[in-house]
Residue, then its C-alpha position, 0 to 999 in steps of 0.5 A: m356654538i350656542q348648543v355647545t355653550a348651553m351644554a357646558d352651562w348645564r354640565a358645569e351647573a350639574d357638577r357644582r350641585i353634585e359637589l355641593h350636595r353629594k360630597g362632604s368633608h371628613t377628618l380621620q384621626l390616626l392613633d396608635r394603641d397607646g393613644q398617640p398620633v400616628t404621623q408617619a404612614e401611607v393612608r389609602i382611602e377608598q369608597t366601597g359603595h354609595a349612600f345614594h340608591f343606584g339600582t335596577c329592576v330585576s327579572h324573576t325569570w333570571l333570578e330563578r334560573d340556574t344557568p351561567p348567564a343567570r348566575q352572571y346576571r345576579e353577580f353583575i347586579a350585586r357588583h354594580f348596584n346597591t338597590v333592586v326592585g322586582e320588575s313584576s315579582m311583587k305586583w298583585a297580578y303575580t302574587e295573587r293570580e288566583r283569587g284567595t291564593h297568594d303565592f310569594t315565591w318570586a317576591d321571596q326570591l327577590l328579598d332573599f337575593a337582596g339579603e344575601n348581597n346587602l342590597a336595598v329593596r323597593g316594593h313595586t307595586l301594591f296596586w296598579t290603576k291600568i286594567r290590563y295589568k290586573a289578574d282576570w278575576v280582579k277585572e270581574l269585581r266591583g264595589e265592596e267585593l273589589q275593596e275587600a279583595m284589595e284590603n285582603h291583599l294588603r293584609q297578606i303582603l305588607p306584614r310579610y315584608q315589613g321592615r325589609l323594604i325602603a319604600w312601597d309604591g302604593i297605587n301606580e299611575m293614579i293620574t292616567a287611569n281610574f280603575f279603582e275609583e270607577r268601580i269602588g268610589g273616590h274614597i278608595r285611594p286615600h283609604i288604601y294609603r291609610l290602611a297600608h300605613e296602618i298595617d306597616p307604618g315603618t315603610p314609606l308609601y310612594t306615589n308613582e307617575y310618568s310624564i312628569l319631568c318633561n312638561d308642566t301639564g303632567s307636573d301640575a297634575y301630579i302636584k295637584l294629586l300630592r297636595e290633595f293627598i297631603n292636605g287630606g292627611v294621606p300618609v305619603g312618604g315619598i314621590g316616585i317619578q317614571e321616565h321610560a323615554a329618558e333618551r329624549i334628554a339627548d334629543v332622541a324622539p321616543e318610539g313605540d306604542q306604550m303609553e309612557r313613550l307616546s309623549q313628544f315633549k322634550l326632556t331638558p336639564h333645566g326643565m328637569w331641575t325646575r320640575l323637581d324643584r316644584l316637587a321638592e317643596f313637599n319636603l318628601p324624598i324623590h325616587l326616579t323609580e323606572i328609567s329606560f333609554r331607548a335609542e337605535d344609535d348607541e352613542k345617543r343612548a350613551e349621551a342620554v345615560d350620562k346626561f340624565f344621571r348627572v342631572a338627576f344626581a345633581h338634585p338634592a331631593v332625589e335619593a334614588i335612580m332605578l333603571w328599568g333594565f340594563w341587560q340585552r337579554a332582559h330589557w322590556l324595550g329590547r336591544p335598543a335600550a340595553l346598556f350591556d350586551e348578551a355577554f355583559n360587555p358594556l355598550p357605549a351606554g354601559e360605559a357611560l354608566l360605569n364611568l359615573l358610578e365607578n369612576e367619577w362618583k367614587t372617591r379614592e385618595t392616598l394621603a399622609p397624616d399631619a404632625d397630629g395624626y389628622i387627615s382631612f379630605r372631601g368625598f362622596f357619601g357612602p361606606y369607605q375602607v381605609r388601609i394604613t401602612d406605617e413606616a415599619g410596614k405594619t398594615s391595618l384595615h378600617t371602615f367608616d361611613l361618610s355622611p352629612e352627620n358623620r364628619e370625624t372618625v378616630l382610627t386605632h392603628 
Protein backbone atom coordinates (compact mmCIF):
# COMPACT_ATOMS: atom_id res chain seq x y z
CA MET A 1 0.00 0.00 0.00
CA ILE A 2 2.84 2.40 0.80
CA GLN A 3 4.44 1.81 -2.61
CA VAL A 4 1.14 2.43 -4.42
CA THR A 5 0.59 5.67 -2.49
CA ALA A 6 4.13 6.85 -3.21
CA MET A 7 3.70 6.11 -6.92
CA ALA A 8 0.39 7.95 -6.99
CA ASP A 9 1.98 10.94 -5.29
CA TRP A 10 4.82 11.29 -7.81
CA ARG A 11 2.52 10.76 -10.78
CA ALA A 12 -0.01 13.30 -9.55
CA GLU A 13 2.78 15.80 -8.93
CA ALA A 14 4.27 15.16 -12.38
CA ASP A 15 0.90 15.68 -14.05
CA ARG A 16 0.37 18.89 -12.07
CA ARG A 17 3.75 20.25 -13.12
CA ILE A 18 3.26 19.24 -16.75
CA GLU A 19 -0.09 21.02 -16.83
CA LEU A 20 1.51 24.11 -15.30
CA HIS A 21 4.75 24.28 -17.29
CA ARG A 22 4.11 22.58 -20.63
CA LYS A 23 0.71 23.95 -21.55
CA GLY A 24 -0.78 27.37 -22.11
CA SER A 25 -4.12 29.02 -22.77
CA HIS A 26 -4.78 30.33 -26.26
CA THR A 27 -7.58 32.25 -27.93
CA LEU A 28 -8.49 32.03 -31.60
CA GLN A 29 -10.59 34.76 -33.21
CA LEU A 30 -12.36 33.69 -36.39
CA LEU A 31 -13.18 36.41 -38.92
CA ASP A 32 -14.57 36.26 -42.41
CA ARG A 33 -12.98 38.22 -45.28
CA ASP A 34 -15.09 41.25 -44.43
CA GLY A 35 -13.73 41.26 -40.88
CA GLN A 36 -16.96 39.97 -39.35
CA PRO A 37 -16.96 37.21 -36.69
CA VAL A 38 -17.48 33.63 -37.87
CA THR A 39 -19.93 32.23 -35.34
CA GLN A 40 -21.34 29.09 -36.99
CA ALA A 41 -18.51 26.65 -37.66
CA GLU A 42 -16.83 23.46 -36.56
CA VAL A 43 -13.21 24.12 -35.63
CA ARG A 44 -10.79 21.22 -35.46
CA ILE A 45 -7.57 22.10 -33.58
CA GLU A 46 -4.70 19.62 -33.85
CA GLN A 47 -1.18 19.88 -32.53
CA THR A 48 1.33 18.85 -35.21
CA GLY A 49 4.57 18.92 -33.22
CA HIS A 50 6.23 19.72 -29.92
CA ALA A 51 8.03 22.85 -28.76
CA PHE A 52 9.97 20.61 -26.38
CA HIS A 53 12.93 18.73 -27.88
CA PHE A 54 12.10 15.02 -27.99
CA GLY A 55 14.95 13.37 -29.84
CA THR A 56 17.31 10.51 -30.47
CA CYS A 57 20.88 9.85 -31.49
CA VAL A 58 21.30 8.77 -35.10
CA SER A 59 23.64 6.11 -36.46
CA HIS A 60 25.67 7.27 -39.46
CA THR A 61 25.70 3.66 -40.67
CA TRP A 62 21.93 3.65 -41.09
CA LEU A 63 21.88 7.14 -42.53
CA GLU A 64 24.13 6.25 -45.43
CA ARG A 65 22.70 2.84 -46.33
CA ASP A 66 20.17 2.58 -49.14
CA THR A 67 18.20 -0.47 -48.00
CA PRO A 68 14.55 -0.88 -46.94
CA PRO A 69 15.42 -1.07 -43.21
CA ALA A 70 17.64 2.02 -43.48
CA ARG A 71 14.95 3.99 -45.29
CA GLN A 72 12.43 2.90 -42.68
CA TYR A 73 14.86 3.96 -39.93
CA ARG A 74 15.11 7.45 -41.39
CA GLU A 75 11.37 7.71 -41.94
CA PHE A 76 10.69 6.58 -38.38
CA ILE A 77 12.97 9.25 -36.92
CA ALA A 78 11.44 12.00 -39.02
CA ARG A 79 7.93 10.93 -38.03
CA HIS A 80 8.37 10.52 -34.28
CA PHE A 81 11.16 12.89 -33.19
CA ASN A 82 11.88 16.58 -33.69
CA THR A 83 15.57 16.64 -32.67
CA VAL A 84 18.59 14.51 -33.52
CA VAL A 85 22.20 14.14 -32.47
CA GLY A 86 24.96 12.15 -34.13
CA GLU A 87 25.82 9.02 -32.20
CA SER A 88 29.41 9.34 -33.44
CA SER A 89 29.36 11.36 -36.65
CA MET A 90 30.49 14.70 -35.16
CA LYS A 91 33.04 13.40 -32.64
CA TRP A 92 36.69 14.38 -33.09
CA ALA A 93 37.80 10.75 -33.45
CA TYR A 94 35.50 10.40 -36.47
CA THR A 95 35.98 13.79 -38.14
CA GLU A 96 39.81 13.82 -37.95
CA ARG A 97 40.88 10.19 -38.04
CA GLU A 98 44.17 11.23 -39.58
CA ARG A 99 46.02 14.26 -38.28
CA GLY A 100 45.41 17.38 -40.29
CA THR A 101 42.73 15.80 -42.49
CA HIS A 102 39.17 16.55 -41.50
CA ASP A 103 36.43 14.44 -43.05
CA PHE A 104 32.90 15.74 -42.38
CA THR A 105 31.07 13.27 -44.62
CA TRP A 106 29.05 11.68 -41.82
CA ALA A 107 28.44 14.96 -40.02
CA ASP A 108 27.26 16.63 -43.23
CA GLN A 109 25.00 13.66 -43.85
CA LEU A 110 23.39 14.15 -40.44
CA LEU A 111 22.80 17.87 -41.04
CA ASP A 112 21.41 17.22 -44.52
CA PHE A 113 19.01 14.62 -43.15
CA ALA A 114 17.90 16.99 -40.41
CA GLY A 115 17.43 19.86 -42.83
CA GLU A 116 15.35 17.77 -45.21
CA ASN A 117 13.05 16.75 -42.35
CA ASN A 118 12.90 19.98 -40.33
CA LEU A 119 14.71 18.43 -37.34
CA ALA A 120 16.76 20.36 -34.81
CA VAL A 121 20.34 19.14 -34.22
CA ARG A 122 22.53 18.96 -31.13
CA GLY A 123 26.29 18.91 -31.76
CA HIS A 124 28.04 16.10 -29.88
CA THR A 125 30.79 16.47 -28.92
CA LEU A 126 33.70 18.84 -29.57
CA PHE A 127 36.01 16.93 -27.23
CA TRP A 128 35.85 13.89 -24.95
CA THR A 129 38.01 13.47 -21.89
CA LYS A 130 38.29 9.64 -22.00
CA ILE A 131 41.53 8.49 -23.64
CA ARG A 132 39.95 5.42 -25.23
CA TYR A 133 37.72 7.63 -27.35
CA LYS A 134 40.62 9.43 -29.04
CA ALA A 135 42.12 8.86 -32.45
CA ASP A 136 45.46 7.06 -32.12
CA TRP A 137 47.41 10.11 -33.27
CA VAL A 138 45.84 12.28 -30.55
CA LYS A 139 46.94 9.82 -27.86
CA GLU A 140 50.57 10.56 -28.77
CA LEU A 141 50.34 14.34 -28.30
CA ARG A 142 51.13 16.51 -25.29
CA GLY A 143 51.49 20.15 -24.34
CA GLU A 144 51.35 22.87 -26.96
CA GLU A 145 51.15 20.34 -29.77
CA LEU A 146 47.94 18.85 -28.35
CA GLN A 147 46.48 22.29 -27.64
CA GLU A 148 47.20 23.42 -31.20
CA ALA A 149 45.49 20.30 -32.54
CA MET A 150 42.42 21.03 -30.41
CA GLU A 151 42.32 24.65 -31.52
CA ASN A 152 42.63 23.61 -35.15
CA HIS A 153 39.74 21.21 -34.73
CA LEU A 154 37.55 24.02 -33.38
CA ARG A 155 38.47 26.26 -36.30
CA GLN A 156 37.56 23.50 -38.76
CA ILE A 157 34.29 22.22 -37.34
CA LEU A 158 32.60 25.22 -35.71
CA PRO A 159 32.33 27.54 -38.74
CA ARG A 160 31.06 24.66 -40.87
CA TYR A 161 27.94 24.17 -38.76
CA GLN A 162 27.52 27.70 -37.42
CA GLY A 163 23.86 28.67 -37.21
CA ARG A 164 22.67 25.11 -37.83
CA LEU A 165 22.77 23.63 -34.31
CA ILE A 166 20.76 24.29 -31.16
CA ALA A 167 23.74 23.36 -28.96
CA TRP A 168 27.26 21.96 -28.83
CA ASP A 169 28.50 19.66 -26.07
CA GLY A 170 31.85 21.28 -25.34
CA ILE A 171 34.11 18.92 -23.40
CA ASN A 172 32.38 15.67 -22.54
CA GLU A 173 32.62 14.18 -19.01
CA MET A 174 35.02 16.58 -17.31
CA ILE A 175 34.32 15.24 -13.81
CA THR A 176 35.43 11.67 -14.44
CA ALA A 177 38.57 12.10 -16.58
CA ASN A 178 41.42 14.60 -17.00
CA PHE A 179 43.16 13.68 -20.25
CA PHE A 180 43.55 17.24 -21.48
CA GLU A 181 44.45 18.76 -18.09
CA GLU A 182 47.11 16.14 -17.46
CA ARG A 183 48.73 16.66 -20.84
CA ILE A 184 48.27 20.41 -21.32
CA GLY A 185 47.45 22.07 -18.01
CA GLY A 186 44.53 23.32 -15.96
CA HIS A 187 43.84 26.25 -18.28
CA ILE A 188 42.71 24.10 -21.19
CA ARG A 189 39.06 23.62 -20.24
CA PRO A 190 38.10 27.31 -19.94
CA HIS A 191 40.35 28.11 -22.90
CA ILE A 192 38.48 25.68 -25.16
CA TYR A 193 35.07 27.04 -24.15
CA ARG A 194 36.20 30.63 -24.65
CA LEU A 195 37.75 29.93 -28.04
CA ALA A 196 34.72 27.93 -29.20
CA HIS A 197 32.44 30.78 -28.17
CA GLU A 198 34.67 33.29 -29.94
CA ILE A 199 34.52 31.27 -33.17
CA ASP A 200 30.78 30.55 -32.94
CA PRO A 201 29.12 32.90 -30.43
CA GLY A 202 25.59 31.97 -31.48
CA THR A 203 25.57 28.28 -30.52
CA PRO A 204 25.25 27.54 -26.77
CA LEU A 205 28.06 25.44 -25.32
CA TYR A 206 26.94 22.72 -22.93
CA THR A 207 28.70 20.69 -20.32
CA ASN A 208 27.76 17.00 -20.32
CA GLU A 209 28.05 14.56 -17.40
CA TYR A 210 26.66 11.29 -16.06
CA SER A 211 25.79 9.99 -12.59
CA ILE A 212 24.16 13.31 -11.72
CA LEU A 213 20.46 12.62 -11.13
CA CYS A 214 20.89 9.61 -8.87
CA ASN A 215 23.25 10.79 -6.11
CA ASP A 216 24.45 13.93 -4.37
CA THR A 217 28.15 13.13 -4.83
CA GLY A 218 27.81 13.44 -8.59
CA SER A 219 25.52 16.45 -8.49
CA ASP A 220 27.74 18.21 -5.94
CA ALA A 221 30.78 17.72 -8.17
CA TYR A 222 28.85 18.96 -11.19
CA ILE A 223 27.63 22.06 -9.36
CA LYS A 224 31.20 22.76 -8.26
CA LEU A 225 32.44 22.51 -11.86
CA LEU A 226 29.64 24.74 -13.16
CA ARG A 227 30.18 27.33 -10.44
CA GLU A 228 33.91 27.48 -11.20
CA PHE A 229 33.20 27.94 -14.89
CA ILE A 230 30.52 30.57 -14.48
CA ASN A 231 32.37 32.51 -11.77
CA GLY A 232 35.40 32.48 -14.06
CA GLY A 233 33.46 33.94 -16.96
CA VAL A 234 33.51 30.73 -19.00
CA PRO A 235 30.68 30.91 -21.58
CA VAL A 236 28.52 27.97 -20.52
CA GLY A 237 25.20 28.09 -22.36
CA GLY A 238 23.51 25.00 -20.95
CA ILE A 239 23.75 21.96 -18.70
CA GLY A 240 23.81 18.46 -20.18
CA ILE A 241 23.00 15.33 -18.20
CA GLN A 242 23.47 11.74 -19.32
CA GLU A 243 21.58 8.80 -17.82
CA HIS A 244 22.51 5.52 -19.45
CA ALA A 245 20.98 3.48 -16.65
CA ALA A 246 17.58 5.14 -16.59
CA GLU A 247 15.94 1.77 -15.95
CA ARG A 248 16.85 2.31 -12.30
CA ILE A 249 13.80 4.53 -11.95
CA ALA A 250 11.78 1.29 -12.21
CA ASP A 251 13.95 -0.44 -9.58
CA VAL A 252 15.98 -2.35 -12.16
CA ALA A 253 19.63 -2.83 -11.27
CA PRO A 254 21.94 -1.73 -14.12
CA GLU A 255 24.10 -4.38 -15.77
CA GLY A 256 27.26 -4.05 -17.84
CA ASP A 257 30.85 -2.93 -17.46
CA GLN A 258 30.45 0.49 -19.08
CA MET A 259 31.45 3.19 -16.62
CA GLU A 260 28.08 4.92 -16.76
CA ARG A 261 26.33 1.68 -15.80
CA LEU A 262 28.39 0.68 -12.78
CA SER A 263 26.52 2.89 -10.33
CA GLN A 264 24.05 1.20 -7.98
CA PHE A 265 22.41 4.41 -6.75
CA LYS A 266 18.65 4.44 -7.07
CA LEU A 267 16.94 6.82 -9.43
CA THR A 268 13.73 8.27 -8.00
CA PRO A 269 11.27 10.96 -9.12
CA HIS A 270 11.76 13.15 -6.08
CA GLY A 271 15.53 12.65 -6.18
CA MET A 272 15.58 13.73 -9.83
CA TRP A 273 13.47 16.80 -9.14
CA THR A 274 15.60 17.82 -6.16
CA ARG A 275 18.84 17.61 -8.14
CA LEU A 276 17.35 19.28 -11.19
CA ASP A 277 16.15 22.08 -8.90
CA ARG A 278 19.71 22.62 -7.68
CA LEU A 279 21.08 22.75 -11.23
CA ALA A 280 18.25 25.03 -12.33
CA GLU A 281 19.54 27.69 -9.93
CA PHE A 282 22.15 28.52 -12.58
CA ASN A 283 19.29 29.75 -14.81
CA LEU A 284 20.58 27.71 -17.74
CA PRO A 285 18.59 25.30 -19.89
CA ILE A 286 19.02 21.63 -19.04
CA HIS A 287 19.21 18.95 -21.73
CA LEU A 288 18.97 15.27 -20.87
CA THR A 289 21.45 14.47 -23.56
CA GLU A 290 21.92 10.69 -23.59
CA ILE A 291 19.20 8.48 -22.16
CA SER A 292 19.20 4.68 -22.25
CA PHE A 293 16.98 2.06 -20.65
CA ARG A 294 18.26 -1.51 -20.39
CA ALA A 295 16.11 -4.20 -18.79
CA GLU A 296 15.62 -7.82 -19.80
CA ASP A 297 12.02 -7.55 -18.57
CA ASP A 298 10.07 -5.73 -21.31
CA GLU A 299 7.43 -4.49 -18.88
CA LYS A 300 10.00 -3.04 -16.47
CA ARG A 301 11.67 -1.22 -19.34
CA ALA A 302 8.28 0.20 -20.34
CA GLU A 303 7.66 1.31 -16.76
CA ALA A 304 11.05 3.03 -16.72
CA VAL A 305 10.40 4.88 -20.00
CA ASP A 306 7.02 6.12 -18.84
CA LYS A 307 8.28 7.16 -15.42
CA PHE A 308 11.51 8.84 -16.55
CA PHE A 309 9.90 10.84 -19.35
CA ARG A 310 7.06 12.01 -17.12
CA VAL A 311 9.43 13.14 -14.38
CA ALA A 312 11.80 14.89 -16.80
CA PHE A 313 9.05 16.59 -18.81
CA ALA A 314 7.55 17.86 -15.56
CA HIS A 315 10.62 19.93 -14.66
CA PRO A 316 10.49 23.45 -16.18
CA ALA A 317 14.27 23.79 -16.64
CA VAL A 318 14.49 20.70 -18.85
CA GLU A 319 14.22 21.56 -22.55
CA ALA A 320 15.28 18.30 -24.23
CA ILE A 321 15.23 14.54 -23.73
CA MET A 322 17.50 12.69 -26.15
CA LEU A 323 17.27 8.90 -26.35
CA TRP A 324 20.58 7.22 -27.06
CA GLY A 325 18.97 4.82 -29.47
CA PHE A 326 15.52 3.28 -29.86
CA TRP A 327 15.71 0.51 -32.49
CA GLN A 328 16.71 -3.09 -31.85
CA ARG A 329 19.22 -3.11 -34.73
CA ALA A 330 20.89 0.18 -33.79
CA HIS A 331 21.19 0.38 -30.01
CA TRP A 332 24.55 0.39 -28.24
CA LEU A 333 23.10 -1.68 -25.38
CA GLY A 334 21.41 -4.22 -27.63
CA ARG A 335 17.95 -5.78 -27.69
CA PRO A 336 17.32 -5.39 -23.90
CA ALA A 337 17.47 -1.61 -24.36
CA ALA A 338 15.36 -1.38 -27.52
CA LEU A 339 12.01 0.38 -27.64
CA PHE A 340 11.14 -0.95 -31.11
CA ASP A 341 11.91 -4.36 -32.61
CA GLU A 342 13.69 -5.17 -35.87
CA ALA A 343 10.55 -4.41 -37.89
CA PHE A 344 9.94 -1.14 -36.00
CA ASN A 345 7.00 -2.62 -34.13
CA PRO A 346 6.74 -1.04 -30.69
CA LEU A 347 7.86 -3.15 -27.77
CA PRO A 348 6.10 -2.29 -24.49
CA ALA A 349 8.66 0.47 -23.92
CA GLY A 350 7.96 1.87 -27.38
CA GLU A 351 4.24 1.78 -26.69
CA ALA A 352 4.88 3.75 -23.50
CA LEU A 353 6.88 6.36 -25.42
CA LEU A 354 4.34 6.73 -28.22
CA ASN A 355 1.50 7.01 -25.73
CA LEU A 356 3.19 10.05 -24.21
CA LEU A 357 4.40 11.78 -27.37
CA GLU A 358 1.43 11.04 -29.65
CA ASN A 359 -1.44 10.73 -27.20
CA GLU A 360 -1.17 12.21 -23.71
CA TRP A 361 1.06 15.13 -24.69
CA LYS A 362 -0.70 16.07 -27.93
CA THR A 363 -3.67 18.44 -27.97
CA ARG A 364 -6.63 17.72 -30.26
CA GLU A 365 -9.92 19.56 -29.88
CA THR A 366 -13.10 20.07 -31.86
CA LEU A 367 -14.75 23.30 -30.74
CA ALA A 368 -17.26 25.94 -31.82
CA PRO A 369 -16.81 29.73 -31.73
CA ASP A 370 -18.90 31.93 -29.47
CA ALA A 371 -21.16 34.77 -30.62
CA ASP A 372 -18.12 36.99 -31.21
CA GLY A 373 -16.11 34.40 -33.15
CA TYR A 374 -13.80 33.48 -30.28
CA ILE A 375 -12.52 30.04 -29.22
CA SER A 376 -10.42 29.55 -26.10
CA PHE A 377 -8.60 26.36 -25.21
CA ARG A 378 -5.58 25.10 -23.30
CA GLY A 379 -2.94 23.02 -25.07
CA PHE A 380 0.63 21.81 -25.12
CA PHE A 381 3.17 24.21 -26.56
CA GLY A 382 4.04 23.63 -30.19
CA PRO A 383 2.80 24.10 -33.78
CA TYR A 384 -0.87 23.59 -34.59
CA GLN A 385 -3.14 23.14 -37.58
CA VAL A 386 -6.70 24.48 -37.54
CA ARG A 387 -9.47 23.30 -39.87
CA ILE A 388 -12.52 25.56 -40.00
CA THR A 389 -15.69 24.22 -41.59
CA ASP A 390 -18.57 26.68 -41.69
CA GLU A 391 -22.29 25.97 -42.00
CA ALA A 392 -22.11 26.27 -45.79
CA GLY A 393 -19.49 23.52 -45.93
CA LYS A 394 -16.62 25.85 -46.81
CA THR A 395 -13.32 24.67 -45.29
CA SER A 396 -10.09 26.56 -44.62
CA LEU A 397 -6.80 25.41 -43.12
CA HIS A 398 -4.54 27.52 -40.89
CA THR A 399 -1.43 27.11 -38.76
CA PHE A 400 -0.18 28.82 -35.64
CA ASP A 401 2.27 28.28 -32.80
CA LEU A 402 1.15 28.00 -29.22
CA SER A 403 3.88 29.37 -26.96
CA PRO A 404 4.14 31.21 -23.65
CA GLU A 405 4.58 34.43 -25.64
CA ASN A 406 1.79 33.86 -28.16
CA ARG A 407 -1.63 33.87 -26.50
CA GLU A 408 -3.97 34.95 -29.30
CA THR A 409 -4.28 34.31 -33.03
CA VAL A 410 -6.64 35.87 -35.55
CA LEU A 411 -7.71 33.57 -38.39
CA THR A 412 -9.43 34.73 -41.57
CA HIS A 413 -11.83 32.12 -42.96
